[in-house]
N, C-alpha and C positions, 0 to 999 in steps of 0.2 A: 431228439425230442423237439417237437414243434409247439410253440406257444401262440395262442390266439387271444387277443385282447379286444373284447367288445364292451366298451365303456368301462364299467367297474367289474365286469365278469371276465375272469381269466381261466382258460382251460389249457391243459397241457396234455399232449398225446404221448402215450408210452406204448411199448410193445404189447401185444395181446397177452393177457394173463392166463388164459386157458381158452378152450374152444368156446365155452359159455361166456366168459368174460371178454372175449374178442369183440362180441356184439354189445355187451353191457358191462363196461369196466367199472371198477369201484371208484366212486366219486366222493370226495370229502369237501364239505363246506367249512372253510376256516374263517372264524370271526374273532377279531381282537382289535381293540382300539389303539393298541401300541404297534406301530408299523414294524419295528424290529422283530417282535414276537411273531406277527403275522407272516413276515418273510421267512423267518426261521422254520416255522411249521410247514409252510408251503414248500420250501426247498427240501426238507427232510422227506415229506410225503411223496413229492414228485420223484425224487431220487430213488425211493423205494417202489415206485411203479404205480402210484395212485394218480388219478386225475384230481385236480383241485380247482375250487372256485373260492374267491376271496371277498370278504366284506370287512368294513371297519367298525360297524355297529349293528345293533339289532334291526332298525328299519331298513338299512341297506341290505342286510342278510335276508330279510323277508323278500325284497325285490329280486335278489340274486336267486333265491330258492324258487321263486315263481318262474324265472327264466330257465333254470336247470330242469325243472320237471321232477326228476327223480335223482336221489342221491342216497348213499348208504350210511354216512357218518357225518355228524356235526361236531366240529372241534371248536369250542367257544370259550372265551374269557367269561368269568363270572360277573365281575364288576365292570360295567361299561356305561357310558352316558346314554340316556334315553330309554334303555331297556336292559335288564339283567340277562345273563346267559340262561338262567332258569326260565324266565318269561319267554325268551326267544325259543327255547326248546319246546315249551308247551304250545306255543303258536305254530311252530313248524310241524309238530306231531298232529295237528288238526288235519293236515293234508298228507303228511308222511308219517303215519303211525309206527312204522317199523324202523325208523331211523335210530341209529345208535348215537349216544351223546357222550363226548369226552369234555368235561369241564376243566379248563386250565385256570389255576388261581394262585395268587400269592397270598390269598386271604382265606385259608381253609375254615377258620372260625366263622367268617361271614357266610361262606357257602352253607354250612350246616345250621346257621342261625335262620337263614331264609328257607332252606330246604332240609328238613329234618331227616329225610330218607332218600337214598339213591335207589332208583328202580333197577330191575335186572339189566336193562340195556344202557345203563349209565355208569360212568366212572369219573374219577377226578385225578388230576395230576398237578402237583405243586410246580409253580413257576419260580425260578427258572428250572427247566428240565434238560436232561441230556437227550441226545439223539436216540440212544438205546432205550431210555425210559419212554419216550414218545412212541417209538415204533412198537414196543412191547404193549403199551396201553391200547393202542389202536388195534393191534393184532388180537389181544384178548377180547376186546369188544366185538370185533368182526368175526373171529374164527374160534374163540374160546380156548386159544392156546398161544404161547409166546412166539412160536416160529411160523405163524401163518401168513406172513407178508406175501403179497403178490410177487410173482417172478415172471420174467419174460418167457414167451413161448419158444420152444426149440425150433 
């Protein structure tokens, strides 16, 4: 796998996921103000065959999203300085209305205090989480099933 670092924007190339995905791979924007969490999510998703872009807070994520153009899933912390994960998701959906959102939180009670309802293309996962739980949550959001992770082309 090759990694390209353009200022705060990180992309990782993986093998083609399918004929369609060879041209348009699944990209995840990972946003968390805690570097160890951000690195964990990045590593897990890259090893599973996703491309990733990273940001440490909402404003940085908005800039990264503008550079990305298109991505399929936002994996974001709920409580961050400057902008909550829910506010970030609302702003991103103004230009990317079909993006799926996975909220990572150690504060489930706060998530539902701020956001009474999760929409169809949203889910949450408690922090800390396991590799398996993260991959299952992403798979359920993207594919509607637990075993829909991308796989390298033959």
